[in-house]
C-alpha positions in Angstrom: 7.1 -9.9 15.2 7.3 -13.7 16.1 6.6 -14.5 12.4 9.4 -12.0 11.3 11.8 -13.7 13.8 11.0 -17.2 12.7 11.5 -16.4 9.0 14.9 -14.9 9.8 16.1 -17.8 11.8 14.8 -20.0 8.8 16.8 -18.0 6.5 19.9 -18.1 8.7 19.5 -21.9 9.0 19.2 -22.3 5.6 22.1 -20.6 4.6 24.1 -22.3 7.5 23.4 -25.5 5.8 24.3 -24.2 2.5 27.7 -23.2 3.7 28.6 -26.8 4.2 27.3 -28.0 1.0 29.4 -27.5 -2.3 26.7 -28.2 -4.5 23.0 -29.0 -4.2 19.6 -27.2 -4.1 20.4 -24.9 -1.3 23.7 -24.0 -3.3 21.9 -23.2 -6.4 19.1 -21.0 -4.5 21.9 -19.3 -2.8 23.6 -18.5 -5.9 20.4 -17.1 -7.5 20.4 -14.6 -4.7 24.0 -13.6 -4.8 25.5 -14.3 -8.2 26.2 -11.3 -10.2 24.5 -11.4 -13.8 27.3 -11.6 -16.3 25.6 -9.2 -18.5 25.8 -6.2 -16.0 28.2 -3.5 -17.2 30.7 -3.3 -14.2 31.5 0.4 -15.3 28.0 1.3 -14.2 27.2 -1.1 -11.5 29.4 -2.6 -8.6 29.1 -6.0 -7.2 28.9 -6.5 -3.5 31.6 -8.5 -1.6 29.4 -8.8 1.5 26.0 -10.5 1.0 24.4 -10.0 4.6 22.6 -6.7 5.3 20.8 -5.4 8.5 18.9 -2.1 8.1 16.9 -0.1 10.4 14.4 2.6 8.9 12.4 5.2 10.6 9.2 6.0 8.8 7.0 9.3 9.3 3.8 7.6 7.9 0.2 8.6 7.1 -2.5 7.1 5.2 -6.3 7.8 4.9 -9.2 7.4 2.6 -12.0 9.5 1.0 -15.2 7.9 0.0 -18.0 9.5 -2.0 -21.1 7.6 -2.1 -24.4 8.9 -4.3 -27.6 7.1 -4.3 -30.5 7.8 -6.3 -33.8 5.9 -5.6 -36.9 5.5 -7.8 -40.0 4.0 -6.7 -42.6 2.2 -8.9 -45.5 4.1 -7.0 -46.2 7.5 -7.1 -43.6 8.5 -4.4 -41.2 11.4 -5.5 -37.8 10.1 -6.3 -34.9 10.3 -3.6 -31.5 11.5 -4.4 -29.0 11.3 -1.5 -25.0 10.8 -0.7 -22.3 11.1 1.4 -18.7 12.3 1.3 -16.5 10.8 4.2 -13.1 11.8 4.5 -10.9 9.9 7.0 -7.3 10.1 7.8 -5.2 8.3 10.8 -2.9 10.8 12.4 0.7 10.9 11.4 2.6 7.9 12.8 6.3 7.4 13.5 7.3 3.9 12.7 10.5 1.9 12.9 11.3 -1.1 10.5 13.9 -3.7 10.9 15.0 -5.6 7.5 17.4 -8.6 7.1 18.8 -9.1 3.8 20.8 -11.8 1.9 21.5 -11.1 -1.4 18.7 -9.7 -3.3 16.1 -11.2 -0.6 14.8 -8.9 2.1 12.5 -9.5 4.9 11.1 -6.6 6.9 9.0 -5.8 10.0 7.6 -2.5 11.3 6.1 -1.1 14.5 4.9 2.2 15.6 6.8 4.3 18.2 4.6 5.8 20.8 1.4 7.8 20.0 -2.3 6.6 20.0 -1.9 4.7 16.7 -1.1 0.9 16.1 0.9 0.2 13.1 2.3 -3.2 12.0 3.8 -4.0 8.7 5.6 -6.9 7.1 7.4 -7.1 3.7 9.0 -9.5 1.5 11.2 -8.1 -1.4 13.4 -10.0 -4.2 15.1 -7.0 -6.0 17.1 -8.1 -8.8 18.7 -5.6 -11.5 16.6 -7.0 -14.3 13.3 -7.3 -12.3 11.9 -7.4 -8.8 8.9 -8.0 -6.7 7.9 -6.5 -3.5 5.1 -7.4 -0.9 3.9 -5.4 1.8 1.2 -5.7 4.5 0.0 -2.7 6.5 -2.3 -2.8 9.5 -3.2 0.5 11.0 -5.5 1.4 13.7 -6.1 5.0 15.1 -9.1 7.4 16.0 -10.3 8.7 12.7 -10.7 12.3 12.1 -12.3 14.1 9.2 -15.5 15.2 8.0 -18.7 13.7 6.7 -20.9 15.6 4.3 -24.6 14.4 3.7 -26.4 15.5 0.5 -30.1 15.1 0.2 -31.6 16.6 -2.9 -30.0 19.9 -3.3 -29.3 20.5 0.3 -25.8 19.8 1.9 -24.8 19.5 5.7 -21.4 18.8 6.9 -20.4 17.4 10.2 -17.0 17.0 12.1 -16.1 13.4 12.4 -14.9 12.8 16.1 -14.7 9.3 17.0 -13.1 7.9 20.4 -13.2 4.4 19.1 -10.4 3.3 16.5 -10.8 2.6 13.0 -8.7 0.0 11.2 -7.3 0.1 7.8 -5.7 -2.6 6.2 -3.7 -2.5 2.8 -1.9 -5.4 1.0 0.2 -4.6 -2.3 2.3 -6.5 -4.4 4.4 -4.6 -7.2 6.7 -6.0 -9.7 8.9 -4.3 -12.1 11.3 -4.9 -15.2 14.1 -2.3 -16.0 14.8 -2.4 -19.8 18.2 -0.8 -19.4 19.2 -3.6 -17.0 22.8 -3.7 -17.8 23.6 -0.2 -16.7 20.7 0.7 -14.3 20.0 -0.5 -10.6 16.5 0.1 -9.7 17.2 -0.6 -5.7 20.5 1.3 -5.7 18.9 3.9 -3.1 16.5 1.5 -1.3 18.8 -1.4 -0.5 22.2 -0.3 -1.5 22.9 -3.9 -2.2 24.3 -3.1 -5.7 25.7 0.6 -6.1 25.3 2.7 -9.3 28.7 3.8 -10.2 27.8 6.2 -12.9 24.6 8.1 -13.7 22.0 6.1 -15.8 18.5 5.5 -16.3 15.7 3.1 -17.5 12.4 2.8 -18.8 10.2 0.7 -16.3 7.5 -1.8 -16.8 5.5 -2.3 -13.7 2.5 -4.4 -12.5 0.7 -3.7 -9.1 -2.0 -5.6 -7.2 -3.5 -3.4 -4.3 -6.1 -4.3 -1.5 -7.6 -1.8 0.9 -9.8 -2.5 3.7 -11.5 0.2 6.0 -13.5 -1.0 9.2 -15.3 1.7 10.9 -16.0 1.3 14.7 -19.3 -0.5 14.9 -19.9 0.5 18.5 -19.9 4.2 17.5 -23.5 4.3 16.2 -23.5 7.8 15.4 -20.6 7.6 13.1 -22.0 4.6 11.3 -25.5 6.7 10.9 -23.5 9.6 9.4 -22.1 7.4 7.0 -25.4 6.2 5.7 -25.2 3.0 7.7 -22.1 1.7 5.8 -19.4 0.4 8.2 -17.1 -1.9 5.9 -15.2 -1.2 2.5 -13.1 -3.7 0.7 -11.3 -2.8 -2.6 -9.3 -4.8 -5.1 -7.2 -3.4 -7.9 -5.0 -4.4 -10.6 -2.8 -1.9 -12.6 0.1 -1.7 -15.1 2.4 1.1 -15.7 5.0 2.4 -17.8 7.5 4.9 -16.4 11.2 5.9 -15.9 13.6 6.1 -13.2 17.0 7.9 -13.1 19.9 7.5 -10.9 22.2 10.5 -10.7 25.9 9.6 -9.2 27.9 12.9 -8.3 30.5 10.7 -6.3 31.8 7.3 -6.6 35.1 5.8 -5.2 35.6 2.2 -5.4 37.1 -0.1 -2.8 41.0 -0.5 -3.4 43.1 -3.6 -2.7 40.2 -5.6 -1.2 39.6 -3.0 1.6 36.0 -1.9 1.4 36.5 0.8 3.9 37.6 3.1 1.3 34.3 2.9 -0.7 32.4 6.1 -1.3 29.2 6.5 -3.1 26.3 9.1 -3.2 23.4 8.1 -5.5 20.0 10.1 -5.8 17.0 8.6 -7.5 13.7 9.7 -8.9 11.0 7.5 -10.2 7.9 8.4 -11.7 5.4 5.6 -13.0 1.6 6.5 -14.2 -0.4 3.4 -13.8 -3.4 2.3 -15.7 -6.0 0.4 -13.6 -7.3 -2.7 -15.5 -9.5 -4.2 -13.0 -11.5 -2.7 -10.0 -13.8 -4.4 -7.6 -15.4 -3.0 -4.4 -17.6 -4.3 -1.7 -19.2 -2.4 0.9 -21.4 -3.6 3.9 -24.5 -1.8 5.1 -25.9 -2.0 8.7 -29.3 -1.6 10.4 -30.2 -1.1 14.0 -33.3 -0.6 16.1 -33.8 1.3 19.2 -31.7 4.1 20.7 -28.2 5.2 19.5 -26.6 2.8 21.9 -27.8 0.0 20.1 -25.1 -1.9 18.1 -25.6 -1.9 14.3 -26.2 -5.4 12.5 -25.0 -6.2 8.9 -27.9 -6.5 6.5 -26.2 -6.7 3.0 -22.9 -6.6 1.0 -23.2 -4.8 -2.0 -20.5 -5.6 -4.7 -19.5 -2.9 -7.3 -17.4 -3.3 -10.6 -15.3 -0.2 -11.6 -14.0 0.6 -15.0 -10.3 1.5 -16.2 -8.7 4.5 -14.5 -5.3 5.9 -13.7 -3.1 5.9 -10.5 0.5 6.9 -9.8 3.6 5.8 -8.2 6.2 8.4 -7.1 9.5 7.7 -5.4 12.6 9.8 -4.7 15.4 8.9 -2.6 19.1 9.8 -1.7 21.8 7.2 -0.4 25.4 7.8 0.8 27.6 4.6 1.3 31.0 4.5 3.1 32.7 1.3 3.5 30.3 -1.5 4.6 27.9 1.2 6.0 25.1 3.3 4.4 22.5 5.8 5.1 19.7 6.9 3.0 16.5 8.7 2.8 13.4 8.5 0.7 9.9 9.8 -0.1 7.2 7.6 -1.4 3.5 8.4 -2.3 1.0 5.8 -3.5 -2.7 6.7 -4.5 -5.1 4.0 -5.1 -8.6 5.1 -6.6 -11.6 3.1 -7.6 -15.1 4.3 -9.2 -17.9 1.9 -9.4 -21.6 1.9 -10.2 -24.4 -0.6 -9.8 -28.2 -0.6 -10.3 -30.0 -2.4 -7.3 -33.7 -3.6 -7.3 -35.6 -4.7 -4.4 -39.4 -5.1 -3.2 -41.1 -3.2 -0.2 -44.8 -2.8 0.6 -47.0 -0.4 2.5 -50.5 -0.4 3.6 -52.9 1.9 1.7 -55.9 4.1 3.3 -58.1 0.8 3.1 -55.6 -1.2 5.2 -54.5 -3.5 2.3 -50.7 -4.1 1.9 -49.3 -3.1 -1.4 -46.1 -4.1 -3.0 -43.7 -1.6 -4.8 -40.4 -1.8 -6.2 -37.2 0.2 -5.5 -34.5 1.0 -8.1 -31.3 2.2 -6.8 -28.5 3.7 -8.8 -25.4 3.6 -6.6 -22.0 5.4 -7.7 -19.1 5.1 -5.3 -15.7 6.6 -5.6 -13.0 5.5 -3.2 -9.7 6.9 -2.7 -7.0 5.3 -0.5 -3.5 6.9 -0.1 -0.5 6.6 1.9 3.0 8.5 2.0 6.0 8.2 4.0 9.2 10.1 4.5 12.1 7.8 5.8 15.6 7.6 7.2 17.6 4.2 6.8 20.9 3.0 8.0 22.4 -0.4 6.7 25.3 -2.5 7.7 26.8 -5.2 5.6 28.3 -8.4 6.7 
């Protein structure tokens, strides 16, 4: 929260200085954020007369992950091969989050926090949303008691255990996504998400998007039984780059422009649906294995971090939203779903030893084929209220 307020104060000071300057660097930056593009079709897109906006948004938010890990072990001696694996499904209970946004032109800063409950949710966001292109960066940190199920496979046998922990797991996500709208003369991508520019007539556009996603899951290491159920794996880190091509459409059943410079007469209702299939071009995953000696109360100690590279895959971005503007106010509702999937495999080799019947230590090799599938997801349903100044 302190960093958000600091950024907001810097933005306000920046623009206050700009107000006293007829020209210069600050003036050019302000014009970049507020100046309308001359190529926009004013029959389809309205230009704002107020550049400042404050928004309050309430989100019902849920996030989680499912992790499948299979491990096939072969030995260079006469031991039988071993096949085992785990399937861990974790989710953080539904959270109620409030976010506050401050916008100047196409630049927006946001900070979110959870209301009540047993979860701790913090988020920060920075957006630059223009009619032609935009970029949005978000950071989430969610801490809550994990619930779910762990299924352990060994050979042809499977056993499931309910996952109940009294210690919180921590899930972190960082995403940076950008878009380019091909029909940028008549279509406003952010019309229902920020209500800065308004869509006056129905229009749609093909969209080219790019996205970077990071996901990190830290299980509570003090909960030894949970780590043991997960084959002594306690940390996951994933990195993914993807590109997509999709379509967004704004439907406008109502628009009445402001008359005579009185924006209190403005009325607009816009509905949006956006669907973008994503092609994953780069996948990386790191997971940390732990070991422990003694009783279950002992604390696991990290012994190795394994890196896996995944191939190409497919993800999805889906959004739908409604926005009603009246005068310098607007209310909106939207639903967003993000899915982030990673598949990787690697062959590992190591050396171990045992004592034979004569007491002589004999070395042997272990060959492990590790395959891991990791899915992060999050969805949110939100209500938003905006005021322009």
